[in-house]
Backbone and ligand atoms as CSV (ligand in chain L), in Angstrom:
chain,resi,resn,atom,element,x,y,z
A,1,MET,N,N,7.719,33.145,-70.146
A,1,MET,CA,C,7.052,34.053,-69.211
A,1,MET,C,C,8.068,34.753,-68.318
A,2,GLN,N,N,9.093,33.996,-67.927
A,2,GLN,CA,C,10.010,34.485,-66.926
A,2,GLN,C,C,11.246,33.606,-67.024
A,3,GLY,N,N,12.438,34.118,-66.570
A,3,GLY,CA,C,13.577,33.256,-66.548
A,3,GLY,C,C,14.441,33.303,-67.752
A,4,ALA,N,N,15.213,32.226,-67.988
A,4,ALA,CA,C,16.313,32.242,-68.987
A,4,ALA,C,C,15.838,31.824,-70.370
A,5,PHE,N,N,14.738,32.422,-70.879
A,5,PHE,CA,C,14.226,32.005,-72.172
A,5,PHE,C,C,15.065,32.491,-73.336
A,6,ARG,N,N,15.718,33.678,-73.206
A,6,ARG,CA,C,16.522,34.199,-74.303
A,6,ARG,C,C,17.704,33.302,-74.584
A,7,GLU,N,N,18.333,32.788,-73.528
A,7,GLU,CA,C,19.477,31.936,-73.677
A,7,GLU,C,C,19.089,30.619,-74.353
A,8,HIS,N,N,17.904,30.106,-74.023
A,8,HIS,CA,C,17.425,28.907,-74.700
A,8,HIS,C,C,17.210,29.180,-76.194
A,9,GLN,N,N,16.673,30.360,-76.499
A,9,GLN,CA,C,16.424,30.712,-77.882
A,9,GLN,C,C,17.760,30.754,-78.614
A,10,GLN,N,N,18.785,31.332,-77.989
A,10,GLN,CA,C,20.106,31.393,-78.627
A,10,GLN,C,C,20.666,30.012,-78.912
A,11,ALA,N,N,20.468,29.126,-77.939
A,11,ALA,CA,C,20.923,27.727,-78.126
A,11,ALA,C,C,20.191,27.077,-79.292
A,12,LEU,N,N,18.886,27.304,-79.391
A,12,LEU,CA,C,18.117,26.706,-80.486
A,12,LEU,C,C,18.546,27.315,-81.820
A,13,THR,N,N,18.826,28.597,-81.826
A,13,THR,CA,C,19.367,29.223,-83.056
A,13,THR,C,C,20.697,28.546,-83.415
A,14,GLY,N,N,21.493,28.288,-82.430
A,14,GLY,CA,C,22.788,27.604,-82.626
A,14,GLY,C,C,22.613,26.214,-83.196
A,15,CYS,N,N,21.447,25.595,-82.914
A,15,CYS,CA,C,21.157,24.282,-83.431
A,15,CYS,C,C,20.511,24.365,-84.821
A,16,GLY,N,N,20.310,25.559,-85.339
A,16,GLY,CA,C,19.722,25.766,-86.623
A,16,GLY,C,C,18.202,25.632,-86.646
A,17,VAL,N,N,17.580,25.915,-85.484
A,17,VAL,CA,C,16.158,25.691,-85.381
A,17,VAL,C,C,15.443,27.016,-85.058
A,18,GLU,N,N,14.325,27.193,-85.643
A,18,GLU,CA,C,13.494,28.427,-85.376
A,18,GLU,C,C,12.779,28.288,-84.082
A,19,SER,N,N,12.685,29.407,-83.350
A,19,SER,CA,C,11.903,29.360,-82.089
A,19,SER,C,C,11.177,30.642,-81.859
A,20,VAL,N,N,10.104,30.580,-81.091
A,20,VAL,CA,C,9.350,31.794,-80.704
A,20,VAL,C,C,9.171,31.762,-79.199
A,21,GLN,N,N,8.962,32.955,-78.619
A,21,GLN,CA,C,8.630,33.064,-77.196
A,21,GLN,C,C,7.133,32.971,-77.077
A,22,ILE,N,N,6.686,31.972,-76.300
A,22,ILE,CA,C,5.250,31.746,-76.127
A,22,ILE,C,C,4.714,32.603,-75.016
A,23,ARG,N,N,3.727,33.457,-75.374
A,23,ARG,CA,C,3.054,34.276,-74.369
A,23,ARG,C,C,1.587,34.160,-74.410
A,24,ARG,N,N,1.073,33.672,-75.560
A,24,ARG,CA,C,-0.380,33.488,-75.689
A,24,ARG,C,C,-0.694,32.047,-76.105
A,25,PRO,N,N,-1.803,31.503,-75.626
A,25,PRO,CA,C,-2.110,30.117,-75.930
A,25,PRO,C,C,-2.183,29.808,-77.414
A,26,GLU,N,N,-2.696,30.753,-78.237
A,26,GLU,CA,C,-2.809,30.450,-79.681
A,26,GLU,C,C,-1.481,30.129,-80.297
A,27,GLN,N,N,-0.381,30.730,-79.765
A,27,GLN,CA,C,0.913,30.477,-80.314
A,27,GLN,C,C,1.355,29.016,-80.255
A,28,LEU,N,N,0.764,28.324,-79.308
A,28,LEU,CA,C,1.151,26.889,-79.109
A,28,LEU,C,C,0.782,26.037,-80.318
A,29,ALA,N,N,-0.180,26.521,-81.120
A,29,ALA,CA,C,-0.585,25.747,-82.304
A,29,ALA,C,C,0.512,25.677,-83.321
A,30,ASP,N,N,1.470,26.591,-83.243
A,30,ASP,CA,C,2.500,26.676,-84.311
A,30,ASP,C,C,3.847,26.004,-83.890
A,31,VAL,N,N,3.948,25.397,-82.735
A,31,VAL,CA,C,5.237,24.833,-82.341
A,31,VAL,C,C,5.166,23.308,-82.248
A,32,ASP,N,N,6.343,22.711,-82.456
A,32,ASP,CA,C,6.433,21.256,-82.338
A,32,ASP,C,C,6.950,20.774,-80.986
A,33,GLY,N,N,7.409,21.703,-80.167
A,33,GLY,CA,C,7.938,21.336,-78.892
A,33,GLY,C,C,8.077,22.576,-78.042
A,34,LEU,N,N,8.254,22.410,-76.760
A,34,LEU,CA,C,8.305,23.544,-75.849
A,34,LEU,C,C,9.404,23.380,-74.851
A,35,ILE,N,N,10.094,24.495,-74.584
A,35,ILE,CA,C,11.091,24.518,-73.462
A,35,ILE,C,C,10.521,25.435,-72.386
A,36,ILE,N,N,10.483,24.908,-71.164
A,36,ILE,CA,C,10.157,25.739,-70.020
A,36,ILE,C,C,11.483,26.034,-69.298
A,37,PRO,N,N,11.863,27.283,-69.216
A,37,PRO,CA,C,13.183,27.634,-68.740
A,37,PRO,C,C,13.333,27.617,-67.244
A,38,GLY,N,N,14.558,27.860,-66.795
A,38,GLY,CA,C,14.789,28.084,-65.389
A,38,GLY,C,C,14.356,29.474,-65.006
A,39,GLY,N,N,14.148,29.709,-63.750
A,39,GLY,CA,C,13.664,30.991,-63.251
A,39,GLY,C,C,13.109,30.732,-61.873
A,40,GLU,N,N,11.889,31.057,-61.660
A,40,GLU,CA,C,11.221,30.840,-60.401
A,40,GLU,C,C,9.943,30.077,-60.660
A,41,SER,N,N,9.878,28.830,-60.216
A,41,SER,CA,C,8.761,27.981,-60.616
A,41,SER,C,C,7.411,28.484,-60.213
A,42,THR,N,N,7.325,29.160,-59.053
A,42,THR,CA,C,6.007,29.661,-58.600
A,42,THR,C,C,5.599,30.831,-59.468
A,43,ALA,N,N,6.563,31.706,-59.875
A,43,ALA,CA,C,6.254,32.828,-60.732
A,43,ALA,C,C,5.860,32.375,-62.114
A,44,ILE,N,N,6.571,31.409,-62.686
A,44,ILE,CA,C,6.254,30.921,-64.028
A,44,ILE,C,C,4.889,30.301,-64.033
A,45,ALA,N,N,4.542,29.508,-62.995
A,45,ALA,CA,C,3.215,28.855,-62.968
A,45,ALA,C,C,2.116,29.915,-62.904
A,46,LYS,N,N,2.349,30.894,-62.018
A,46,LYS,CA,C,1.319,31.968,-61.846
A,46,LYS,C,C,1.083,32.686,-63.164
A,47,LEU,N,N,2.180,33.028,-63.874
A,47,LEU,CA,C,2.006,33.760,-65.114
A,47,LEU,C,C,1.340,32.870,-66.172
A,48,MET,N,N,1.730,31.563,-66.187
A,48,MET,CA,C,1.104,30.626,-67.151
A,48,MET,C,C,-0.408,30.566,-66.864
A,49,ILE,N,N,-0.785,30.586,-65.629
A,49,ILE,CA,C,-2.206,30.518,-65.325
A,49,ILE,C,C,-2.885,31.776,-65.746
A,50,ASN,N,N,-2.289,32.968,-65.391
A,50,ASN,CA,C,-2.883,34.261,-65.771
A,50,ASN,C,C,-3.003,34.448,-67.260
A,51,TYR,N,N,-2.097,33.892,-68.028
A,51,TYR,CA,C,-2.128,34.034,-69.487
A,51,TYR,C,C,-2.812,32.896,-70.196
A,52,ASP,N,N,-3.539,32.084,-69.455
A,52,ASP,CA,C,-4.286,30.932,-70.004
A,52,ASP,C,C,-3.382,29.888,-70.704
A,53,LEU,N,N,-2.189,29.799,-70.253
A,53,LEU,CA,C,-1.243,28.840,-70.912
A,53,LEU,C,C,-1.170,27.507,-70.153
A,54,PHE,N,N,-1.488,27.593,-68.896
A,54,PHE,CA,C,-1.229,26.428,-68.029
A,54,PHE,C,C,-1.971,25.171,-68.512
A,55,GLU,N,N,-3.309,25.266,-68.575
A,55,GLU,CA,C,-4.113,24.118,-68.933
A,55,GLU,C,C,-3.816,23.707,-70.367
A,56,ARG,N,N,-3.582,24.625,-71.247
A,56,ARG,CA,C,-3.312,24.321,-72.665
A,56,ARG,C,C,-1.987,23.527,-72.806
A,57,VAL,N,N,-0.976,23.952,-72.092
A,57,VAL,CA,C,0.312,23.267,-72.122
A,57,VAL,C,C,0.133,21.862,-71.570
A,58,LYS,N,N,-0.597,21.749,-70.478
A,58,LYS,CA,C,-0.843,20.477,-69.858
A,58,LYS,C,C,-1.500,19.522,-70.813
A,59,GLU,N,N,-2.556,20.023,-71.459
A,59,GLU,CA,C,-3.323,19.226,-72.444
A,59,GLU,C,C,-2.396,18.777,-73.577
A,60,LEU,N,N,-1.625,19.725,-74.139
A,60,LEU,CA,C,-0.748,19.322,-75.264
A,60,LEU,C,C,0.293,18.334,-74.808
A,61,GLY,N,N,0.836,18.550,-73.610
A,61,GLY,CA,C,1.746,17.541,-73.058
A,61,GLY,C,C,1.135,16.155,-72.959
A,62,GLU,N,N,-0.064,16.126,-72.447
A,62,GLU,CA,C,-0.777,14.804,-72.292
A,62,GLU,C,C,-1.003,14.177,-73.678
A,63,LYS,N,N,-1.140,15.007,-74.711
A,63,LYS,CA,C,-1.303,14.494,-76.077
A,63,LYS,C,C,0.082,14.083,-76.689
A,64,GLY,N,N,1.155,14.400,-75.991
A,64,GLY,CA,C,2.468,13.940,-76.510
A,64,GLY,C,C,3.417,15.025,-77.000
A,65,MET,N,N,3.052,16.339,-76.880
A,65,MET,CA,C,3.974,17.350,-77.323
A,65,MET,C,C,5.274,17.289,-76.452
A,66,PRO,N,N,6.418,17.224,-77.125
A,66,PRO,CA,C,7.675,17.195,-76.353
A,66,PRO,C,C,7.902,18.462,-75.511
A,67,ILE,N,N,8.292,18.289,-74.274
A,67,ILE,CA,C,8.534,19.424,-73.411
A,67,ILE,C,C,9.836,19.164,-72.663
A,68,PHE,N,N,10.697,20.193,-72.666
A,68,PHE,CA,C,11.985,20.161,-71.987
A,68,PHE,C,C,11.926,21.189,-70.863
A,69,GLY,N,N,12.008,20.766,-69.625
A,69,GLY,CA,C,11.987,21.675,-68.497
A,69,GLY,C,C,13.356,21.731,-67.870
A,70,THR,N,N,13.888,22.940,-67.748
A,70,THR,CA,C,15.214,23.113,-67.073
A,70,THR,C,C,15.027,23.854,-65.712
A,71,CYS,N,N,15.557,23.299,-64.721
A,71,CYS,CA,C,15.556,23.904,-63.390
A,71,CYS,C,C,14.133,24.172,-62.926
A,72,ALA,N,N,13.691,25.433,-62.870
A,72,ALA,CA,C,12.271,25.708,-62.531
A,72,ALA,C,C,11.294,24.990,-63.455
A,73,GLY,N,N,11.717,24.841,-64.723
A,73,GLY,CA,C,10.907,24.171,-65.732
A,73,GLY,C,C,10.747,22.650,-65.362
A,74,MET,N,N,11.824,22.114,-64.784
A,74,MET,CA,C,11.773,20.738,-64.295
A,74,MET,C,C,10.775,20.599,-63.163
A,75,ILE,N,N,10.784,21.547,-62.292
A,75,ILE,CA,C,9.853,21.544,-61.117
A,75,ILE,C,C,8.402,21.542,-61.652
A,76,LEU,N,N,8.142,22.334,-62.677
A,76,LEU,CA,C,6.821,22.426,-63.261
A,76,LEU,C,C,6.371,21.125,-63.898
A,77,LEU,N,N,7.326,20.327,-64.386
A,77,LEU,CA,C,6.964,19.055,-65.025
A,77,LEU,C,C,6.627,17.966,-64.005
A,78,ALA,N,N,7.081,18.161,-62.761
A,78,ALA,CA,C,6.967,17.081,-61.787
A,78,ALA,C,C,5.561,16.849,-61.306
A,79,ARG,N,N,5.282,15.582,-61.024
A,79,ARG,CA,C,3.994,15.255,-60.399
A,79,ARG,C,C,3.991,15.708,-58.953
A,80,GLU,N,N,5.170,15.490,-58.277
A,80,GLU,CA,C,5.217,15.760,-56.870
A,80,GLU,C,C,6.336,16.735,-56.521
A,81,ILE,N,N,6.042,17.725,-55.706
A,81,ILE,CA,C,7.041,18.720,-55.232
A,81,ILE,C,C,7.075,18.643,-53.757
A,82,GLU,N,N,8.211,18.242,-53.196
A,82,GLU,CA,C,8.307,17.999,-51.760
A,82,GLU,C,C,7.862,19.222,-50.916
A,83,GLY,N,N,6.909,18.937,-50.043
A,83,GLY,CA,C,6.471,20.015,-49.112
A,83,GLY,C,C,5.813,21.201,-49.765
A,84,SER,N,N,5.304,21.046,-50.965
A,84,SER,CA,C,4.678,22.212,-51.614
A,84,SER,C,C,3.396,21.828,-52.349
A,85,ASP,N,N,2.407,22.733,-52.325
A,85,ASP,CA,C,1.213,22.465,-53.129
A,85,ASP,C,C,1.127,23.465,-54.257
A,86,GLN,N,N,2.237,24.111,-54.594
A,86,GLN,CA,C,2.242,25.069,-55.731
A,86,GLN,C,C,1.771,24.394,-56.990
A,87,PRO,N,N,1.206,25.139,-57.937
A,87,PRO,CA,C,0.774,24.541,-59.149
A,87,PRO,C,C,1.885,23.895,-59.975
A,88,ARG,N,N,1.622,22.777,-60.610
A,88,ARG,CA,C,2.596,22.107,-61.445
A,88,ARG,C,C,1.860,21.394,-62.585
A,89,LEU,N,N,2.517,21.138,-63.697
A,89,LEU,CA,C,1.865,20.442,-64.786
A,89,LEU,C,C,1.682,18.987,-64.510
A,90,GLY,N,N,2.593,18.434,-63.723
A,90,GLY,CA,C,2.474,17.026,-63.261
A,90,GLY,C,C,2.571,16.035,-64.412
A,91,LEU,N,N,3.337,16.333,-65.466
A,91,LEU,CA,C,3.421,15.441,-66.614
A,91,LEU,C,C,4.406,14.310,-66.438
A,92,MET,N,N,5.365,14.473,-65.514
A,92,MET,CA,C,6.351,13.428,-65.316
A,92,MET,C,C,6.210,12.772,-63.953
A,93,GLU,N,N,6.420,11.461,-63.895
A,93,GLU,CA,C,6.296,10.716,-62.663
A,93,GLU,C,C,7.556,10.884,-61.813
A,94,ILE,N,N,7.840,12.122,-61.485
A,94,ILE,CA,C,9.008,12.385,-60.634
A,94,ILE,C,C,8.624,13.212,-59.394
A,95,LYS,N,N,9.373,12.962,-58.316
A,95,LYS,CA,C,9.200,13.784,-57.153
A,95,LYS,C,C,10.462,14.676,-57.026
A,96,VAL,N,N,10.296,15.968,-56.892
A,96,VAL,CA,C,11.435,16.855,-56.857
A,96,VAL,C,C,11.557,17.630,-55.539
A,97,ARG,N,N,12.746,18.017,-55.234
A,97,ARG,CA,C,12.981,18.902,-54.067
A,97,ARG,C,C,13.517,20.203,-54.634
A,98,ARG,N,N,12.839,21.321,-54.240
A,98,ARG,CA,C,13.335,22.616,-54.675
A,98,ARG,C,C,14.548,23.040,-53.831
A,99,ASN,N,N,15.410,23.829,-54.421
A,99,ASN,CA,C,16.598,24.372,-53.713
A,99,ASN,C,C,17.316,23.273,-52.975
A,100,ALA,N,N,17.550,22.155,-53.652
A,100,ALA,CA,C,18.076,20.932,-53.006
A,100,ALA,C,C,19.508,21.102,-52.497
A,101,TYR,N,N,20.183,22.099,-52.929
A,101,TYR,CA,C,21.567,22.287,-52.505
A,101,TYR,C,C,21.725,23.351,-51.403
A,102,GLY,N,N,20.631,23.841,-50.947
A,102,GLY,CA,C,20.682,24.770,-49.766
A,102,GLY,C,C,21.298,26.107,-50.190
A,103,ARG,N,N,21.366,27.010,-49.230
A,103,ARG,CA,C,21.846,28.364,-49.470
A,103,ARG,C,C,23.341,28.481,-49.590
A,104,GLN,N,N,24.046,27.627,-48.834
A,104,GLN,CA,C,25.511,27.718,-48.779
A,104,GLN,C,C,26.134,27.590,-50.190
A,105,VAL,N,N,25.660,26.567,-50.914
A,105,VAL,CA,C,26.233,26.322,-52.239
A,105,VAL,C,C,25.180,26.609,-53.306
A,106,ASP,N,N,24.676,27.833,-53.268
A,106,ASP,CA,C,23.479,28.009,-54.057
A,106,ASP,C,C,23.701,27.981,-55.523
A,107,SER,N,N,24.954,28.216,-55.957
A,107,SER,CA,C,25.276,28.002,-57.383
A,107,SER,C,C,26.646,27.368,-57.537
A,108,PHE,N,N,26.786,26.522,-58.514
A,108,PHE,CA,C,28.056,25.875,-58.776
A,108,PHE,C,C,28.044,25.204,-60.176
A,109,GLU,N,N,29.184,24.853,-60.660
A,109,GLU,CA,C,29.314,24.182,-61.958
A,109,GLU,C,C,30.034,22.853,-61.759
A,110,GLU,N,N,29.614,21.874,-62.533
A,110,GLU,CA,C,30.327,20.596,-62.426
A,110,GLU,C,C,30.264,19.845,-63.719
A,111,ASP,N,N,31.268,19.060,-64.017
A,111,ASP,CA,C,31.245,18.209,-65.220
A,111,ASP,C,C,30.479,16.949,-64.896
A,112,LEU,N,N,29.454,16.684,-65.720
A,112,LEU,CA,C,28.639,15.462,-65.487
A,112,LEU,C,C,28.902,14.500,-66.607
A,113,GLU,N,N,28.822,13.194,-66.204
A,113,GLU,CA,C,28.757,12.120,-67.146
A,113,GLU,C,C,27.329,11.999,-67.665
A,114,ILE,N,N,27.132,12.159,-68.936
A,114,ILE,CA,C,25.747,11.937,-69.509
A,114,ILE,C,C,25.906,10.995,-70.678
A,115,PRO,N,N,25.829,9.660,-70.384
A,115,PRO,CA,C,26.113,8.688,-71.421
A,115,PRO,C,C,25.361,8.868,-72.724
A,116,VAL,N,N,24.072,9.332,-72.683
A,116,VAL,CA,C,23.315,9.467,-73.939
A,116,VAL,C,C,23.924,10.580,-74.822
A,117,LEU,N,N,24.754,11.450,-74.253
A,117,LEU,CA,C,25.359,12.549,-75.046
A,117,LEU,C,C,26.760,12.209,-75.498
A,118,GLY,N,N,27.253,11.016,-75.161
A,118,GLY,CA,C,28.609,10.606,-75.569
A,118,GLY,C,C,29.559,10.659,-74.395
A,119,LYS,N,N,30.874,10.446,-74.762
A,119,LYS,CA,C,31.896,10.262,-73.701
A,119,LYS,C,C,32.313,11.581,-73.061
A,120,GLU,N,N,32.329,12.645,-73.857
A,120,GLU,CA,C,32.756,13.961,-73.378
A,120,GLU,C,C,31.846,14.430,-72.241
A,121,PRO,N,N,32.450,14.821,-71.044
A,121,PRO,CA,C,31.566,15.282,-69.940
A,121,PRO,C,C,30.840,16.566,-70.296
A,122,PHE,N,N,29.764,16.791,-69.640
A,122,PHE,CA,C,28.887,17.959,-69.916
A,122,PHE,C,C,29.038,18.959,-68.755
A,123,ARG,N,N,29.460,20.171,-69.071
A,123,ARG,CA,C,29.573,21.216,-68.043
A,123,ARG,C,C,28.179,21.674,-67.585
A,124,ALA,N,N,27.820,21.367,-66.330
A,124,ALA,CA,C,26.458,21.690,-65.920
A,124,ALA,C,C,26.490,22.858,-64.887
A,125,VAL,N,N,25.677,23.853,-65.151
A,125,VAL,CA,C,25.572,25.006,-64.266
A,125,VAL,C,C,24.317,24.859,-63.411
A,126,PHE,N,N,24.558,24.791,-62.071
A,126,PHE,CA,C,23.449,24.631,-61.118
A,126,PHE,C,C,23.205,25.979,-60.419
A,127,ILE,N,N,21.972,26.495,-60.447
A,127,ILE,CA,C,21.628,27.764,-59.799
A,127,ILE,C,C,20.404,27.527,-58.924
A,128,ARG,N,N,20.583,27.585,-57.613
A,128,ARG,CA,C,19.484,27.233,-56.665
A,128,ARG,C,C,18.677,26.045,-57.206
A,129,ALA,N,N,19.466,25.033,-57.540
A,129,ALA,CA,C,18.910,23.909,-58.334
A,129,ALA,C,C,18.081,22.948,-57.500
A,130,PRO,N,N,17.052,22.391,-58.183
A,130,PRO,CA,C,16.331,21.291,-57.568
A,130,PRO,C,C,17.038,19.927,-57.828
A,131,GLN,N,N,16.526,18.899,-57.245
A,131,GLN,CA,C,16.944,17.547,-57.610
A,131,GLN,C,C,15.765,16.673,-57.692
A,132,ILE,N,N,15.956,15.514,-58.335
A,132,ILE,CA,C,14.833,14.537,-58.409
A,132,ILE,C,C,15.059,13.562,-57.271
A,133,LEU,N,N,14.069,13.474,-56.451
A,133,LEU,CA,C,14.201,12.501,-55.273
A,133,LEU,C,C,13.730,11.134,-55.679
A,134,GLU,N,N,12.737,11.070,-56.517
A,134,GLU,CA,C,12.177,9.724,-56.960
A,134,GLU,C,C,11.844,9.809,-58.374
A,135,ALA,N,N,12.238,8.806,-59.143
A,135,ALA,CA,C,11.858,8.640,-60.536
A,135,ALA,C,C,11.082,7.300,-60.673
A,136,LYS,N,N,9.836,7.417,-61.049
A,136,LYS,CA,C,8.986,6.244,-61.043
A,136,LYS,C,C,8.746,5.660,-62.426
A,137,ASN,N,N,8.135,4.514,-62.434
A,137,ASN,CA,C,7.645,3.842,-63.673
A,137,ASN,C,C,8.572,3.956,-64.842
A,138,ASN,N,N,8.161,4.708,-65.837
A,138,ASN,CA,C,8.916,4.739,-67.106
A,138,ASN,C,C,9.944,5.853,-67.193
A,139,VAL,N,N,10.277,6.433,-66.041
A,139,VAL,CA,C,11.240,7.543,-66.068
A,139,VAL,C,C,12.633,6.962,-66.146
A,140,GLU,N,N,13.416,7.480,-67.122
A,140,GLU,CA,C,14.775,7.028,-67.324
A,140,GLU,C,C,15.715,8.030,-66.713
A,141,VAL,N,N,16.631,7.593,-65.847
A,141,VAL,CA,C,17.592,8.477,-65.266
A,141,VAL,C,C,18.776,8.664,-66.231
A,142,LEU,N,N,19.050,9.890,-66.706
A,142,LEU,CA,C,20.098,10.104,-67.671
A,142,LEU,C,C,21.399,10.602,-67.072
A,143,ALA,N,N,21.327,11.252,-65.886
A,143,ALA,CA,C,22.509,11.704,-65.248
A,143,ALA,C,C,22.346,11.971,-63.733
A,144,ARG,N,N,23.390,11.800,-63.001
A,144,ARG,CA,C,23.388,12.120,-61.578
A,144,ARG,C,C,24.571,13.052,-61.282
A,145,GLN,N,N,24.335,13.856,-60.227
A,145,GLN,CA,C,25.412,14.672,-59.666
A,145,GLN,C,C,25.619,14.062,-58.295
A,146,GLY,N,N,26.715,13.340,-58.107
A,146,GLY,CA,C,26.859,12.542,-56.909
A,146,GLY,C,C,25.747,11.497,-56.884
A,147,GLU,N,N,24.982,11.474,-55.826
A,147,GLU,CA,C,23.877,10.532,-55.690
A,147,GLU,C,C,22.586,11.116,-56.330
A,148,LYS,N,N,22.593,12.431,-56.494
A,148,LYS,CA,C,21.350,13.101,-56.858
A,148,LYS,C,C,21.031,12.926,-58.331
A,149,ILE,N,N,19.772,12.637,-58.635
A,149,ILE,CA,C,19.336,12.543,-60.032
A,149,ILE,C,C,19.125,13.979,-60.553
A,150,VAL,N,N,19.794,14.324,-61.644
A,150,VAL,CA,C,19.683,15.706,-62.126
A,150,VAL,C,C,19.248,15.801,-63.612
A,151,LEU,N,N,19.080,14.635,-64.267
A,151,LEU,CA,C,18.582,14.673,-65.629
A,151,LEU,C,C,17.726,13.394,-65.888
A,152,ALA,N,N,16.582,13.555,-66.378
A,152,ALA,CA,C,15.698,12.399,-66.584
A,152,ALA,C,C,14.759,12.579,-67.743
A,153,GLN,N,N,14.328,11.485,-68.295
A,153,GLN,CA,C,13.453,11.511,-69.485
A,153,GLN,C,C,12.300,10.556,-69.274
A,154,GLU,N,N,11.105,10.968,-69.621
A,154,GLU,CA,C,9.976,10.079,-69.663
A,154,GLU,C,C,9.256,10.317,-70.963
A,155,GLY,N,N,9.449,9.430,-71.901
A,155,GLY,CA,C,8.888,9.556,-73.254
A,155,GLY,C,C,9.344,10.873,-73.874
A,156,ASN,N,N,8.377,11.742,-74.159
A,156,ASN,CA,C,8.742,13.002,-74.856
A,156,ASN,C,C,9.073,14.156,-73.856
A,157,PHE,N,N,9.174,13.841,-72.586
A,157,PHE,CA,C,9.488,14.854,-71.604
A,157,PHE,C,C,10.923,14.686,-71.104
A,158,LEU,N,N,11.598,15.846,-71.020
A,158,LEU,CA,C,12.994,15.813,-70.580
A,158,LEU,C,C,13.120,16.858,-69.469
A,159,ALA,N,N,13.774,16.457,-68.349
A,159,ALA,CA,C,13.913,17.404,-67.220
A,159,ALA,C,C,15.346,17.452,-66.736
A,160,ALA,N,N,15.842,18.714,-66.644
A,160,ALA,CA,C,17.259,18.860,-66.206
A,160,ALA,C,C,17.217,19.810,-64.995
A,161,ALA,N,N,17.961,19.494,-63.959
A,161,ALA,CA,C,18.071,20.296,-62.738
A,161,ALA,C,C,18.968,21.499,-62.958
A,162,PHE,N,N,19.788,21.404,-64.054
A,162,PHE,CA,C,20.824,22.436,-64.337
A,162,PHE,C,C,20.386,23.293,-65.554
A,163,HIS,N,N,21.317,24.167,-65.961
A,163,HIS,CA,C,21.030,25.149,-67.039
A,163,HIS,C,C,21.854,24.865,-68.279
A,164,PRO,N,N,21.445,24.017,-69.196
A,164,PRO,CA,C,22.275,23.707,-70.394
A,164,PRO,C,C,22.365,24.956,-71.312
A,165,GLU,N,N,21.450,25.920,-71.159
A,165,GLU,CA,C,21.476,27.078,-72.056
A,165,GLU,C,C,22.535,28.129,-71.676
A,166,LEU,N,N,23.217,27.862,-70.559
A,166,LEU,CA,C,24.193,28.844,-70.108
A,166,LEU,C,C,25.650,28.500,-70.479
A,167,THR,N,N,25.826,27.424,-71.279
A,167,THR,CA,C,27.139,27.125,-71.769
A,167,THR,C,C,27.024,27.016,-73.312
A,168,ASP,N,N,28.163,26.779,-73.953
A,168,ASP,CA,C,28.125,26.714,-75.452
A,168,ASP,C,C,27.848,25.313,-75.938
A,169,ASP,N,N,27.720,24.398,-75.013
A,169,ASP,CA,C,27.570,22.967,-75.379
A,169,ASP,C,C,26.085,22.754,-75.764
A,170,LEU,N,N,25.889,22.434,-77.030
A,170,LEU,CA,C,24.483,22.352,-77.533
A,170,LEU,C,C,23.930,20.936,-77.511
A,171,ARG,N,N,24.736,19.980,-76.940
A,171,ARG,CA,C,24.335,18.551,-77.063
A,171,ARG,C,C,22.977,18.227,-76.425
A,172,LEU,N,N,22.673,18.851,-75.322
A,172,LEU,CA,C,21.386,18.514,-74.689
A,172,LEU,C,C,20.208,19.102,-75.450
A,173,HIS,N,N,20.354,20.302,-75.993
A,173,HIS,CA,C,19.340,20.866,-76.839
A,173,HIS,C,C,19.150,20.000,-78.090
A,174,LYS,N,N,20.286,19.527,-78.645
A,174,LYS,CA,C,20.172,18.637,-79.823
A,174,LYS,C,C,19.483,17.344,-79.462
A,175,TYR,N,N,19.744,16.827,-78.270
A,175,TYR,CA,C,19.072,15.609,-77.824
A,175,TYR,C,C,17.570,15.838,-77.755
A,176,PHE,N,N,17.175,16.979,-77.215
A,176,PHE,CA,C,15.746,17.291,-77.156
A,176,PHE,C,C,15.148,17.447,-78.547
A,177,LEU,N,N,15.909,18.072,-79.441
A,177,LEU,CA,C,15.423,18.266,-80.799
A,177,LEU,C,C,15.214,16.899,-81.524
A,178,GLU,N,N,16.013,15.931,-81.165
A,178,GLU,CA,C,15.804,14.545,-81.729
A,178,GLU,C,C,14.465,13.987,-81.256
A,179,ILE,N,N,14.157,14.276,-79.972
A,179,ILE,CA,C,12.861,13.815,-79.450
A,179,ILE,C,C,11.712,14.518,-80.250
A,180,VAL,N,N,11.879,15.830,-80.530
A,180,VAL,CA,C,10.898,16.586,-81.240
A,180,VAL,C,C,10.763,16.026,-82.664
A,181,LYS,N,N,11.885,15.754,-83.323
A,181,LYS,CA,C,11.853,15.217,-84.703
A,181,LYS,C,C,11.107,13.926,-84.741
A,182,LYS,N,N,11.379,13.017,-83.823
A,182,LYS,CA,C,10.735,11.726,-83.790
A,182,LYS,C,C,9.234,11.915,-83.586
A,183,SER,N,N,8.865,12.862,-82.714
A,183,SER,CA,C,7.417,13.034,-82.483
A,183,SER,C,C,6.704,13.590,-83.692
A,184,ILE,N,N,7.368,14.398,-84.518
A,184,ILE,CA,C,6.748,14.903,-85.741
A,184,ILE,C,C,6.583,13.747,-86.712
A,185,ALA,N,N,7.626,12.915,-86.841
A,185,ALA,CA,C,7.598,11.808,-87.723
A,185,ALA,C,C,6.491,10.832,-87.337
L,1,LIG,N1,N,14.864,27.671,-57.081
L,1,LIG,C1,C,14.010,27.894,-58.234
L,1,LIG,C2,C,12.638,27.336,-58.012
L,1,LIG,O1,O,12.381,26.643,-57.019
L,1,LIG,C3,C,14.640,27.246,-59.432
L,1,LIG,C4,C,15.934,27.895,-59.751
L,1,LIG,C5,C,16.272,27.971,-61.208
L,1,LIG,O2,O,15.427,27.750,-62.081
L,1,LIG,N2,N,17.457,28.357,-61.489
L,1,LIG,O3,O,11.719,27.567,-58.743
């Protein structure tokens, strides 16, 4: 709907996987997984509601369709958004803070340790990034930036505070595609 969807598509192409841009609810019948990109979470939610995608995506998520939310997409996956009643899918038991790094450092890059991706650090691009304040129940914390939780998984849902589609490192997209493969099997 909005945000960095083209870059995600390029990353998926780089992984050898076919992808489509979802704009209509019927299109969801043809996909095995969904990426909700970074952008502006309130704008993405509004457009999803206007295009009848919001409830459909929520339903499919509840049925187990894998969803990867990056940055604004992560905010949409969260059950709780600090100080906000904006619409969200609420599929993950996480509480998030929008714009967690404030205006001073509104964008930066940092090498993160992400053990599930191997020893090589992952270059993470943060743009007006959120953070995860609380990860409950079955949510697995996969990476932190300092103290802040910035990558988490709950079953078939994956949430990243940063933008993996803006570097050439395809490991996180491949990790998501493994989740998708397992869910098809
Ligand atoms: N600050 C945006 C929001 O709150 C997220 C930023 C991003 O996706 N790069 O929705």
